[in-house]
C-alpha atoms as one frame of an Amber mdcrd trajectory, in Angstrom:
protein
  36.070  96.521 133.473  37.277  94.958 130.257  38.964  91.656 131.417  42.068
  93.238 129.707  41.914  96.575 131.627  41.520  95.084 135.192  42.679  98.754
 136.481  38.628  99.178 136.439  38.478  97.286 139.838  37.747  99.100 143.100
  40.739  96.857 144.774  42.543  99.641 146.630  39.264 102.415 145.809  39.404
 104.559 149.185  35.805 104.970 149.028  34.954 100.960 148.681  33.885 100.039
 152.658  36.937  99.161 154.430  34.349  95.797 155.167  34.793  95.069 151.103
  38.076  95.288 150.792  39.309  91.726 151.540  36.564  90.085 149.661  36.889
  92.423 146.313  40.625  91.652 146.208  39.520  87.736 146.672  37.510  87.874
 143.280  41.035  90.440 141.534  42.853  87.670 142.365  41.065  84.766 141.104
  39.932  87.816 137.900  43.472  88.337 137.141  45.069  85.483 137.430  42.866
  83.712 135.392  42.723  86.550 132.449  47.483  86.541 132.970  46.971  82.219
 131.949  44.758  83.022 129.080  46.690  86.571 128.154  50.079  86.790 128.949
  53.248  85.013 128.716  53.789  82.853 125.313  52.086  79.803 126.135  50.164
  77.636 124.019  46.739  77.849 123.377  46.043  73.937 123.871  48.209  74.748
 127.748  46.039  77.451 128.243  42.799  76.137 127.940  44.625  72.963 129.852
  45.135  75.770 132.988  42.020  77.363 132.682  40.128  73.663 132.912  41.819
  73.701 136.057  40.004  76.610 136.527  36.458  75.182 135.653  37.068  72.640
 137.992  37.514  75.057 140.794  34.640  76.327 140.708  33.079  72.960 140.144
  34.034  72.073 143.880  32.699  75.191 145.016  29.803  75.265 143.584  29.353
  71.477 145.099  30.688  72.470 148.533  33.736  69.643 147.869  37.152  72.472
 147.525  39.870  70.443 148.604  42.785  71.875 147.001  46.487  70.617 148.501
  48.792  72.467 149.511  51.793  73.177 146.666  48.804  73.598 144.354  49.216
  76.884 142.128  44.882  77.037 142.380  44.735  77.200 146.594  45.811  80.420
 147.127  43.416  81.652 144.418  40.238  79.624 145.139  40.325  79.377 148.957
  40.108  83.153 149.760  37.822  82.892 147.072  35.779  80.051 148.118  35.263
  81.228 151.550  34.126  84.680 149.756  31.639  83.107 147.652  29.892  81.314
 150.590  30.634  84.640 153.368  28.418  87.134 150.914  26.165  83.945 149.060
  27.632  85.265 146.268  26.122  83.201 142.707  28.234  81.393 140.961  27.759
  82.278 137.104  29.258  85.263 136.958  32.479  83.149 137.410  32.127  80.643
 135.170  30.950  84.148 132.755  34.048  85.996 133.273  36.189  82.122 132.607
  34.204  81.344 129.885  35.162  85.036 128.394  38.778  84.316 128.878  38.764
  80.792 127.552  37.447  83.020 124.120  40.260  85.148 124.198  42.826  82.401
 123.774  40.915  81.558 120.455  39.239  84.426 119.400  40.333  87.729 117.713
  37.575  88.752 115.233  33.353  89.819 116.471  31.319  89.022 113.172  29.108
  91.771 114.307  27.323  93.602 117.418  25.554  90.013 119.014  29.179  88.365
 119.124  30.725  91.238 120.580  28.233  92.117 123.207  27.401  88.202 124.285
  30.789  88.692 124.422  31.277  92.173 126.483  27.804  89.671 128.703  31.213
  87.578 129.642  33.677  89.247 130.266  32.422  92.814 131.884  29.585  92.625
 133.413  29.789  89.502 135.664  32.627  92.766 137.121  29.266  94.959 138.006
  26.805  91.982 138.792  29.522  90.426 141.266  29.584  94.369 142.605  25.871
  94.243 143.528  25.741  91.182 145.125  28.358  92.177 148.152  26.614  94.887
 148.734  23.712  93.448 148.648  21.725  95.389 145.665  20.949  92.554 143.488
  17.361  93.354 142.117  16.386  92.921 138.548  16.806  96.969 137.926  19.803
  97.532 139.117  20.859  94.109 137.646  20.222  95.344 133.873  22.083  98.885
 134.919  24.868  97.381 135.821  25.006  95.899 132.940  24.646  99.139 130.355
  27.730 101.090 132.521  29.842  97.398 132.134  28.991  96.671 128.769  28.803
 100.937 128.052  32.965 100.484 129.983  33.953  98.145 127.929  33.526  99.249
 124.655  34.913 102.766 125.814  37.924 100.966 126.365  38.112  98.517 123.430
  37.684 102.125 121.076  40.396 104.453 122.811  42.750 101.190 122.187  42.161
  99.999 119.334  45.839 100.176 118.096  47.221  98.887 121.424  44.644  95.636
 120.656  45.930  95.939 116.604  49.617  94.483 118.384  47.700  91.537 120.075
  46.125  90.733 116.257  42.466  91.488 118.152  39.856  94.023 116.397  37.419
  94.159 118.786  35.333  96.629 116.122  32.541  94.439 114.245  33.586  92.962
 110.995  30.248  93.666 109.655  30.475  97.564 110.339  33.837  97.492 109.151
  32.693  96.110 105.632  29.487  98.919 106.119  31.691 102.416 106.708  34.413
 100.443 103.970  36.957 100.622 106.194  39.826  97.394 106.177  41.752  96.753
 108.523  45.131  97.915 106.669  43.598 101.144 107.667  44.718  99.961 111.333
  47.650  98.969 110.550  49.119 101.603 108.432  48.573 104.163 110.701  49.396
 101.377 114.754  52.854 101.254 112.599  53.189 104.859 111.490  52.642 105.764
 115.146  55.800 103.744 116.331  57.378 105.522 113.689  56.532 110.072 112.952
  56.161 112.220 115.742  52.170 112.786 116.751  52.053 116.268 115.172  53.906
 114.298 112.092  51.585 111.292 112.123  48.151 113.425 112.941  48.467 115.440
 109.563  48.974 112.223 107.560  45.649 110.809 109.310  43.759 114.492 108.480
  44.963 114.204 104.777  43.921 110.476 104.413  41.247 110.267 101.588  40.466
 106.537 103.555  39.831 108.963 107.580  36.427 110.015 106.335  35.163 107.168
 106.630  37.173 105.567 109.497  35.525 108.792 111.429  32.358 107.778 110.587
  32.981 104.027 112.044  34.202 105.592 115.280  31.578 107.674 115.374  29.183
 105.255 115.670  30.850 102.928 118.158  31.188 105.454 120.060  27.321 106.249
 120.067  26.766 102.951 120.869  28.722 103.124 123.943  27.063 106.528 125.028
  23.985 105.409 125.058  24.770 102.568 127.194  27.181 104.776 129.725  23.567
 107.407 130.100  21.225 104.192 130.539  22.472 103.208 133.534  23.413 106.259
 135.529  20.072 105.795 136.998  21.956 103.103 139.565  23.842 105.775 140.268
  21.819 106.909 142.322  20.060 104.308 143.378  22.720 103.125 145.401  23.958
 104.942 148.195  27.225 106.791 149.849  30.140 105.978 148.546  29.935 102.937
 146.395  27.145 104.885 144.152  29.241 108.055 144.051  32.300 106.704 143.000
  30.030 104.861 139.667  28.307 108.261 139.203  32.628 109.261 138.271  33.149
 105.728 136.826  30.718 106.261 134.315  31.430 109.296 133.939  34.870 109.268
 133.173  34.325 106.689 129.824  31.517 109.372 129.177  34.759 111.909 128.863
  36.946 109.053 126.946  34.159 109.100 124.949  34.732 113.190 124.207  38.213
 112.925 123.921  38.098 110.531 120.679  35.413 112.968 118.776  37.370 116.188
 120.074  40.615 113.762 118.864  38.334 113.159 115.297  38.628 110.135 116.243
  42.578 109.626 116.158  43.627 107.382 118.758  46.757 106.243 117.380  48.986
 109.056 117.664  46.783 111.015 120.506  45.569 107.297 122.934  42.460 110.029
 124.771  43.302 109.744 127.930  42.027 111.694 131.428  44.321 114.906 132.258
  44.083 116.567 136.195  41.938 118.873 134.485  39.375 116.681 133.418  39.587
 114.799 136.814  38.261 118.534 137.708  35.130 118.591 134.953  33.979 114.601
 136.192  34.275 115.850 140.408  32.028 119.271 139.216  29.753 116.377 136.539
  29.420 113.667 140.002  28.422 116.184 142.035  25.689 117.602 139.362
């Protein structure tokens, strides 16, 4: 559910009830377009923040039931259907403002001091997606919201650890700085192997990674981060049994997919540079078996 991984948003899912497909598309359009403002193209930070401020103003207008955007305003195709969805399903505005604050943070923040800072970012960038979906389903009790938050943060952390090398190319490091220091891992290690991955075949790169004396410290660091993500995903699993029918089954598949990615990272000895962990056909068979169990 990470803001950089909106392919996980269940927009076109066959398991999503037909009545919710249009509302989810409308919410996705808002999240995707705001994320693109923050992250895509070559605009300067000041321009990105100005555009996001326009999104914030439109959200405030929706909150005051005073949205009125003229034809030709690029926000209108995003906010007119969003306002209708929010009105129809009586959705709270807080998750939408939280998402926006995370996108604004993306413009200027590239490092996180500790777990507290990183979890706060996840609270605003990942958790709102699950909360909005629960409100759409009318299942937004406190226990469900807590389970959803655990799953969404766990999934986002899984995406971060899966994509350390990809994020490095964007000058972003989500690994907490205090964890790097605690395990005596320098960012130079990430830079070195991200660079080598573009020049060496996977087998040769894997041998270089395995023989590097710094690798054991990296593996200890990643093992800690993976265990945190695994704990969050497992703690959210009871939610999948409380949600009825297709949505509960789909959510269980998503959680099992995240857990399987974490397993793949362990099997690769945390070499996410030359062998990015992904789910293959045999993995999906395993996920279906686990989800049905």
